[in-house]
C-alpha positions, -999 to 999 in steps of 0.1 A, spaced: -342 -374 269 -366 -357 293 -387 -332 273 -410 -321 302 -413 -284 310 -418 -274 346 -441 -246 356 -422 -220 377 -450 -194 379 -485 -190 365 -509 -162 359 -545 -160 347 -546 -134 319 -583 -137 312 -611 -157 328 -644 -162 309 -675 -184 315 -657 -216 308 -622 -209 294 -591 -192 309 -561 -177 292 -530 -184 312 -493 -173 309 -467 -195 326 -430 -192 332 -414 -226 326 -381 -243 331 -371 -259 298 -355 -293 294 -321 -277 289 -324 -257 321 -333 -224 305 -366 -206 310 -394 -197 287 -430 -185 287 -461 -204 276 -495 -189 268 -524 -212 266 -562 -217 270 -576 -240 297 -608 -257 286 -630 -282 304 -631 -306 274 -659 -316 252 -678 -345 236 -689 -351 200 -716 -376 192 -719 -397 161 -756 -404 164 -766 -432 139 -803 -437 131 -817 -472 124 -817 -463 86 -779 -458 88 -781 -420 85 -763 -397 109 -779 -369 129 -761 -337 120 -764 -300 128 -761 -268 109 -750 -239 132 -737 -204 129 -704 -200 147 -696 -164 158 -657 -164 158 -654 -174 121 -687 -156 112 -702 -184 92 -724 -215 94 -709 -250 98 -721 -286 94 -713 -303 126 -718 -333 148 -738 -328 180 -713 -317 206 -708 -298 238 -685 -290 267 -681 -312 297 -694 -296 329 -670 -296 359 -669 -331 374 -694 -345 348 -689 -381 335 -681 -379 298 -708 -404 288 -734 -383 308 -722 -352 289 -726 -370 255 -761 -382 265 -771 -347 277 -758 -329 246 -775 -354 222 -808 -349 239 -805 -311 243 -794 -304 208 -812 -331 187 -840 -345 209 -826 -380 206 -817 -406 233 -797 -437 225 -797 -472 241 -762 -481 229 -731 -460 234 -695 -468 223 -666 -446 232 -646 -442 199 -616 -420 208 -601 -392 227 -585 -365 206 -566 -333 216 -575 -308 189 -554 -277 198 -522 -290 215 -502 -259 206 -523 -235 226 -550 -253 246 -556 -283 269 -590 -291 254 -597 -328 248 -626 -341 226 -643 -374 235 -660 -391 206 -690 -414 211 -711 -435 187 -747 -436 197 -772 -461 183 -807 -473 190 -820 -437 188 -854 -426 199 -867 -391 194 -880 -374 226 -878 -337 218 -849 -313 221 -843 -287 247 -817 -262 234 -796 -240 258 -806 -203 259 -791 -185 229 -784 -218 210 -799 -220 175 -793 -249 152 -809 -270 125 -809 -308 128 -809 -330 98 -801 -365 86 -771 -373 64 -758 -407 51 -722 -414 61 -709 -418 25 -725 -384 17 -709 -369 48 -675 -382 37 -681 -367 2 -690 -334 19 -656 -334 36 -639 -338 2 -660 -310 -14 -655 -286 15 -691 -286 27 -679 -301 60 -648 -284 72 -652 -283 110 -622 -303 124 -640 -321 152 -667 -333 127 -641 -344 101 -622 -364 128 -654 -379 141 -666 -390 107 -633 -406 98 -632 -424 132 -668 -437 125 -659 -448 90 -628 -467 104 -649 -482 132 -676 -494 109 -651 -509 84 -634 -528 112 -668 -545 120 -673 -557 84 
């Protein structure tokens, strides 16, 4: 059975700095028509930065839409045409001040498939050296260390409830257990 929907017409409803809201008319698999509203997003990276002592480099940041602070992995959007590894390296340095000499791509995840085309690329970064951070204008965050077992416990207790961070920490836990 072919489940693909074919775009018949598309319109940009809203265009922001890096997202668009679109509304498409589509041909459905049964030949009927429907409409689809969705957000286009350039994609993002999340970095699991592991220090030599085994701790992770984490961030505490206020997020405007939910009006609260979150504990998160270093992360950021992919600039147009930018290689995902270069994005990860750029974001780690900008937000935390660290560079890494070892990078492993862990996974590609699609966090919001019902209403957005955003993809999240996860990287493990090791061999960290601190060089000093350079936050984007208007970006404010606290950087701290957290052992992985404690981070997993923070998920259980609700202290970590950002989905990209939860997914990344579980991917890292699985990756490290596979190496043992």
